[in-house]
C-alpha positions as a LaTeX table, in Angstrom:
\begin{tabular}{lrrr}
\hline
Residue & $x$ (\AA) & $y$ (\AA) & $z$ (\AA) \\
\hline
Ile1 & 0.00 & 0.00 & 0.00 \\
Glu2 & 1.31 & 3.43 & $-0.97$ \\
Pro3 & $-0.43$ & 6.79 & $-0.16$ \\
Val4 & $-1.15$ & 9.24 & $-3.02$ \\
Pro5 & $-0.25$ & 12.82 & $-1.93$ \\
Arg6 & $-3.04$ & 15.51 & $-1.84$ \\
Leu7 & $-5.81$ & 13.09 & $-2.85$ \\
Gly8 & $-6.13$ & 11.04 & 0.28 \\
Trp9 & $-6.02$ & 7.93 & $-1.87$ \\
Phe10 & $-3.99$ & 4.77 & $-1.38$ \\
Val11 & $-2.70$ & 2.50 & $-4.05$ \\
Val12 & $-2.56$ & $-1.26$ & $-3.37$ \\
Ala13 & $-0.53$ & $-3.63$ & $-5.59$ \\
Glu14 & $-1.17$ & $-7.38$ & $-5.32$ \\
Leu15 & 1.39 & $-10.05$ & $-6.24$ \\
Pro16 & 1.17 & $-13.85$ & $-6.05$ \\
Glu17 & 2.96 & $-15.30$ & $-3.01$ \\
Arg18 & 5.22 & $-17.54$ & $-5.18$ \\
Glu19 & 6.38 & $-14.52$ & $-7.18$ \\
Ala20 & 6.75 & $-12.30$ & $-4.12$ \\
Phe21 & 9.04 & $-14.79$ & $-2.29$ \\
Ala22 & 10.85 & $-16.18$ & $-5.38$ \\
Gln23 & 14.08 & $-14.26$ & $-4.73$ \\
Ile24 & 14.06 & $-15.27$ & $-1.09$ \\
Arg25 & 13.67 & $-18.94$ & $-1.99$ \\
Gln26 & 16.40 & $-18.59$ & $-4.61$ \\
Leu27 & 18.73 & $-17.02$ & $-2.06$ \\
Arg28 & 17.88 & $-19.79$ & 0.42 \\
Asn29 & 18.60 & $-22.52$ & $-2.12$ \\
Val30 & 21.87 & $-20.91$ & $-3.16$ \\
Thr31 & 22.88 & $-20.59$ & 0.50 \\
Val32 & 22.05 & $-24.23$ & 1.24 \\
Leu33 & 23.91 & $-25.46$ & $-1.83$ \\
Thr34 & 26.90 & $-23.27$ & $-0.98$ \\
Val35 & 27.03 & $-24.62$ & 2.57 \\
Leu36 & 26.69 & $-28.21$ & 1.35 \\
Gly37 & 29.42 & $-27.63$ & $-1.22$ \\
Leu38 & 31.69 & $-26.18$ & 1.44 \\
Leu39 & 31.02 & $-29.16$ & 3.70 \\
Val40 & 31.88 & $-31.56$ & 0.89 \\
Val41 & 35.08 & $-29.66$ & 0.09 \\
Val42 & 36.10 & $-29.54$ & 3.75 \\
Gly43 & 35.35 & $-33.26$ & 4.13 \\
Leu44 & 37.45 & $-34.11$ & 1.07 \\
Leu45 & 40.28 & $-31.93$ & 2.34 \\
Gly46 & 40.10 & $-33.64$ & 5.72 \\
Tyr47 & 40.16 & $-37.06$ & 4.11 \\
Val48 & 43.12 & $-36.16$ & 1.91 \\
Leu49 & 45.00 & $-34.65$ & 4.85 \\
Gly50 & 44.20 & $-37.76$ & 6.88 \\
Gln51 & 45.67 & $-39.95$ & 4.17 \\
Leu52 & 48.73 & $-37.77$ & 3.72 \\
Ile53 & 49.51 & $-36.81$ & 7.31 \\
Ile54 & 47.39 & $-38.27$ & 10.08 \\
Arg55 & 47.49 & $-41.95$ & 9.07 \\
Pro56 & 51.24 & $-41.98$ & 8.38 \\
Leu57 & 51.74 & $-40.30$ & 11.76 \\
Glu58 & 49.58 & $-42.96$ & 13.39 \\
Arg59 & 51.61 & $-45.70$ & 11.68 \\
Leu60 & 54.79 & $-43.97$ & 12.79 \\
Thr61 & 53.49 & $-43.79$ & 16.38 \\
Asn62 & 52.46 & $-47.45$ & 16.34 \\
Gly63 & 55.82 & $-48.42$ & 14.86 \\
Ala64 & 57.67 & $-46.50$ & 17.55 \\
Ala65 & 55.57 & $-48.24$ & 20.21 \\
Gln66 & 56.44 & $-51.65$ & 18.74 \\
Val67 & 60.13 & $-50.79$ & 18.67 \\
Ala68 & 59.93 & $-49.63$ & 22.28 \\
Gly69 & 58.34 & $-53.00$ & 23.09 \\
Gly70 & 61.27 & $-54.88$ & 21.57 \\
Asn71 & 59.85 & $-55.68$ & 18.13 \\
Leu72 & 62.48 & $-54.65$ & 15.56 \\
Asp73 & 60.73 & $-56.25$ & 12.58 \\
Val74 & 58.85 & $-53.00$ & 11.90 \\
Asp75 & 59.19 & $-51.62$ & 8.37 \\
Leu76 & 56.92 & $-48.66$ & 7.59 \\
Arg77 & 55.66 & $-48.09$ & 4.07 \\
Ala78 & 57.08 & $-45.03$ & 2.31 \\
Val79 & 54.68 & $-42.09$ & 2.09 \\
Gly80 & 56.33 & $-40.08$ & $-0.68$ \\
Gly81 & 58.32 & $-36.90$ & $-0.38$ \\
Gly82 & 58.21 & $-34.06$ & 2.07 \\
Glu83 & 59.18 & $-33.89$ & 5.70 \\
Leu84 & 56.89 & $-36.78$ & 6.66 \\
Gly85 & 58.42 & $-39.04$ & 4.02 \\
Tyr86 & 61.89 & $-38.08$ & 5.22 \\
Leu87 & 60.83 & $-38.85$ & 8.80 \\
Val88 & 59.58 & $-42.33$ & 7.77 \\
Asp89 & 62.82 & $-43.01$ & 5.89 \\
Val90 & 64.86 & $-41.99$ & 8.94 \\
Phe91 & 62.70 & $-44.19$ & 11.17 \\
Asn92 & 63.14 & $-47.23$ & 8.88 \\
Asp93 & 66.89 & $-46.62$ & 8.72 \\
Met94 & 67.09 & $-46.35$ & 12.51 \\
Val95 & 65.14 & $-49.59$ & 13.01 \\
Gly96 & 67.33 & $-51.33$ & 10.42 \\
Arg97 & 70.46 & $-50.27$ & 12.30 \\
Leu98 & 68.97 & $-51.45$ & 15.59 \\
Arg99 & 68.11 & $-54.77$ & 13.96 \\
Asp100 & 71.65 & $-55.19$ & 12.65 \\
Asn101 & 73.14 & $-54.25$ & 16.01 \\
Arg102 & 70.88 & $-56.71$ & 17.81 \\
Ala103 & 71.94 & $-59.47$ & 15.43 \\
Lys104 & 75.59 & $-58.61$ & 16.07 \\
Leu105 & 75.03 & $-58.58$ & 19.83 \\
Glu106 & 73.27 & $-61.94$ & 19.67 \\
Gln107 & 76.16 & $-63.32$ & 17.65 \\
Leu108 & 78.68 & $-61.95$ & 20.14 \\
Ala109 & 76.68 & $-63.44$ & 23.01 \\
Thr110 & 76.58 & $-66.93$ & 21.50 \\
Thr111 & 79.79 & $-67.32$ & 19.49 \\
Asp112 & 83.49 & $-67.44$ & 20.22 \\
Ala113 & 85.28 & $-64.39$ & 18.83 \\
Leu114 & 88.37 & $-66.31$ & 17.67 \\
Thr115 & 86.92 & $-69.42$ & 16.04 \\
Gly116 & 83.38 & $-68.38$ & 15.21 \\
Leu117 & 82.03 & $-71.51$ & 16.92 \\
Tyr118 & 79.44 & $-71.39$ & 19.67 \\
Asn119 & 80.86 & $-70.31$ & 23.02 \\
Arg120 & 80.65 & $-72.17$ & 26.33 \\
Arg121 & 77.62 & $-70.27$ & 27.57 \\
His122 & 75.53 & $-71.11$ & 24.51 \\
Leu123 & 76.82 & $-74.68$ & 24.54 \\
Met124 & 75.41 & $-75.20$ & 28.03 \\
Val125 & 72.04 & $-73.83$ & 26.89 \\
Ile126 & 72.00 & $-76.26$ & 23.95 \\
Leu127 & 73.08 & $-79.16$ & 26.13 \\
Ala128 & 70.36 & $-78.41$ & 28.69 \\
Arg129 & 67.76 & $-78.27$ & 25.90 \\
Glu130 & 69.03 & $-81.51$ & 24.35 \\
Thr131 & 69.01 & $-83.24$ & 27.73 \\
Leu132 & 65.39 & $-82.25$ & 28.34 \\
Arg133 & 64.38 & $-83.37$ & 24.87 \\
Ala134 & 66.14 & $-86.74$ & 25.27 \\
Arg135 & 64.56 & $-87.27$ & 28.70 \\
Arg136 & 61.09 & $-86.41$ & 27.43 \\
His137 & 61.28 & $-88.64$ & 24.35 \\
Glu138 & 63.50 & $-91.32$ & 25.88 \\
Ala139 & 66.06 & $-90.57$ & 23.18 \\
Arg140 & 69.83 & $-90.71$ & 23.26 \\
Phe141 & 72.66 & $-88.48$ & 22.19 \\
Ala142 & 76.41 & $-88.21$ & 22.64 \\
Ile143 & 78.93 & $-85.47$ & 23.18 \\
Leu144 & 82.54 & $-85.38$ & 22.11 \\
Met145 & 85.26 & $-83.36$ & 23.83 \\
Met146 & 88.54 & $-82.58$ & 22.09 \\
Asp147 & 91.68 & $-81.21$ & 23.72 \\
Val148 & 94.87 & $-80.09$ & 21.97 \\
Asp149 & 97.81 & $-82.03$ & 23.37 \\
His150 & 100.53 & $-79.98$ & 25.09 \\
Phe151 & 99.03 & $-76.72$ & 23.85 \\
Lys152 & 100.85 & $-74.60$ & 26.42 \\
Arg153 & 104.16 & $-75.99$ & 25.21 \\
Tyr154 & 103.15 & $-75.18$ & 21.63 \\
Asn155 & 102.33 & $-71.57$ & 22.61 \\
Asp156 & 105.62 & $-71.22$ & 24.48 \\
Thr157 & 107.56 & $-72.62$ & 21.51 \\
Cys158 & 105.74 & $-71.05$ & 18.55 \\
Gly159 & 104.02 & $-68.03$ & 20.07 \\
His160 & 100.42 & $-67.19$ & 20.87 \\
Pro161 & 99.53 & $-66.00$ & 17.32 \\
Ala162 & 100.55 & $-69.42$ & 16.01 \\
Gly163 & 98.49 & $-71.03$ & 18.79 \\
Asp164 & 95.46 & $-68.97$ & 17.79 \\
Ser165 & 95.96 & $-70.08$ & 14.19 \\
Val166 & 95.93 & $-73.71$ & 15.34 \\
Leu167 & 92.61 & $-73.18$ & 17.15 \\
Val168 & 91.06 & $-71.57$ & 14.08 \\
Arg169 & 92.20 & $-74.42$ & 11.84 \\
Leu170 & 90.90 & $-76.98$ & 14.31 \\
Ser171 & 87.51 & $-75.27$ & 14.36 \\
Val172 & 87.35 & $-75.71$ & 10.58 \\
Val173 & 88.23 & $-79.40$ & 10.95 \\
Leu174 & 85.45 & $-79.85$ & 13.50 \\
Glu175 & 82.85 & $-78.10$ & 11.37 \\
His176 & 83.77 & $-80.20$ & 8.34 \\
Ser177 & 83.58 & $-83.37$ & 10.43 \\
Ala178 & 80.17 & $-82.53$ & 11.93 \\
Arg179 & 76.81 & $-83.05$ & 10.28 \\
Gln180 & 75.61 & $-79.71$ & 8.96 \\
Gly181 & 72.39 & $-78.54$ & 10.60 \\
Val182 & 72.40 & $-81.44$ & 13.08 \\
Asp183 & 75.53 & $-81.45$ & 15.22 \\
Val184 & 76.54 & $-78.49$ & 17.38 \\
Thr185 & 80.19 & $-77.47$ & 17.56 \\
Ala186 & 81.47 & $-75.18$ & 20.32 \\
Arg187 & 84.67 & $-73.94$ & 21.89 \\
Tyr188 & 84.42 & $-74.95$ & 25.53 \\
Gly189 & 87.38 & $-72.87$ & 26.62 \\
Gly190 & 91.09 & $-72.52$ & 25.92 \\
Glu191 & 92.10 & $-75.38$ & 23.63 \\
Glu192 & 89.03 & $-77.50$ & 24.47 \\
Phe193 & 86.19 & $-78.08$ & 22.00 \\
Val194 & 82.87 & $-79.90$ & 22.32 \\
Ile195 & 80.56 & $-81.40$ & 19.70 \\
Val196 & 76.97 & $-82.34$ & 20.56 \\
Leu197 & 75.77 & $-85.29$ & 18.46 \\
Pro198 & 71.95 & $-85.64$ & 18.66 \\
Glu199 & 70.38 & $-89.07$ & 18.08 \\
Thr200 & 73.85 & $-90.65$ & 17.99 \\
Pro201 & 74.86 & $-93.91$ & 19.75 \\
Ile202 & 78.23 & $-94.26$ & 21.43 \\
Asp203 & 79.79 & $-96.39$ & 18.68 \\
Glu204 & 78.91 & $-93.84$ & 16.00 \\
Ala205 & 80.29 & $-91.05$ & 18.21 \\
Leu206 & 83.56 & $-92.96$ & 18.50 \\
Arg207 & 83.77 & $-93.15$ & 14.70 \\
Val208 & 83.24 & $-89.37$ & 14.52 \\
Ala209 & 86.02 & $-88.90$ & 17.06 \\
Glu210 & 88.40 & $-91.04$ & 15.03 \\
Arg211 & 87.47 & $-89.11$ & 11.89 \\
Ile212 & 88.33 & $-85.84$ & 13.63 \\
Arg213 & 91.61 & $-87.23$ & 14.93 \\
Ser214 & 92.56 & $-88.43$ & 11.45 \\
Ala215 & 91.53 & $-85.12$ & 9.84 \\
Thr216 & 93.61 & $-83.21$ & 12.40 \\
Glu217 & 96.61 & $-85.39$ & 11.64 \\
Ser218 & 96.21 & $-84.65$ & 7.92 \\
Glu219 & 95.72 & $-80.93$ & 8.53 \\
Phe220 & 98.98 & $-80.54$ & 10.46 \\
Ser221 & 101.18 & $-83.02$ & 8.62 \\
Gly222 & 102.61 & $-80.63$ & 6.03 \\
Pro223 & 106.35 & $-79.83$ & 5.82 \\
Asp224 & 105.71 & $-76.19$ & 6.73 \\
Glu225 & 104.27 & $-76.93$ & 10.15 \\
Leu226 & 106.20 & $-75.30$ & 12.99 \\
His227 & 105.49 & $-78.00$ & 15.54 \\
Pro228 & 103.52 & $-81.27$ & 15.63 \\
Val229 & 99.87 & $-80.83$ & 16.61 \\
Thr230 & 97.85 & $-83.73$ & 17.96 \\
Val231 & 94.55 & $-83.94$ & 19.79 \\
Ser232 & 92.91 & $-86.19$ & 22.35 \\
Leu233 & 89.20 & $-86.91$ & 22.20 \\
Gly234 & 86.71 & $-88.31$ & 24.69 \\
Val235 & 83.12 & $-89.39$ & 24.17 \\
Ala236 & 80.18 & $-89.58$ & 26.58 \\
Ala237 & 76.63 & $-90.76$ & 25.92 \\
Tyr238 & 73.29 & $-89.87$ & 27.48 \\
Pro239 & 72.10 & $-91.33$ & 29.80 \\
Ser240 & 74.71 & $-94.02$ & 30.46 \\
Asp241 & 77.55 & $-91.55$ & 31.15 \\
Gly242 & 75.47 & $-88.82$ & 32.76 \\
Glu243 & 72.00 & $-87.35$ & 32.85 \\
Thr244 & 72.95 & $-83.68$ & 33.18 \\
Pro245 & 75.07 & $-81.44$ & 30.95 \\
Glu246 & 77.69 & $-81.07$ & 33.66 \\
Ala247 & 77.90 & $-84.84$ & 34.21 \\
Leu248 & 78.20 & $-85.54$ & 30.48 \\
Ile249 & 80.99 & $-82.99$ & 30.04 \\
Ala250 & 82.84 & $-84.38$ & 33.05 \\
Ser251 & 82.60 & $-87.92$ & 31.62 \\
Ala252 & 83.78 & $-86.80$ & 28.15 \\
Asp253 & 86.62 & $-84.83$ & 29.71 \\
Ala254 & 87.73 & $-87.84$ & 31.77 \\
Ala255 & 87.50 & $-90.07$ & 28.69 \\
\hline
\end{tabular}
């Protein structure tokens, strides 16, 4: 309604409701579509950022937790370039170094530094395990102890480096005389060596001992040898010569 000046009249214009509110509805629809579009764009951005940043960070966190728990078999998947990719590469490299160092430490803990054979500590663990297995299954096994004859005299005559060389060569003889993947060869201490022969009767163990003695004689029979090298060997069988690792070693040593 609009007043007409000086006449006292009023003018009334009538419009259909649909036409009167058309622009408002159009503005409402545009607003709703704009908001929905923004929500979709924000959701897509969040998903992409989650794939690129959040999930790799979660994997990195989980990997660090596993490493802290002692699991060094973690190997995170590469996530491309950027700082996050560099961080994953550094993490994988760090875990790889820890894995290598652990393997080296395990090797140092179980092997003899000079000969590369198992050391005495690991030998006793293997013997205890073999004794339990034999007792549980009523099986038998034998051990063989080898001692270099007059080794102190050899060291005094030829020097300790030559003595170390003898021990290394003897370790090779023992490994070649043992059954690969079955027998266990170890340096018990000094010039003493032990071979664990699973599922082996005493007569077969004696044949192995003679084979080692003969191979040692051949190894040190060349014209360039500084001094004669011979070995003594003793054999003990479970359970006739002992039912514990200590008893078996004592019997083999006495033999």
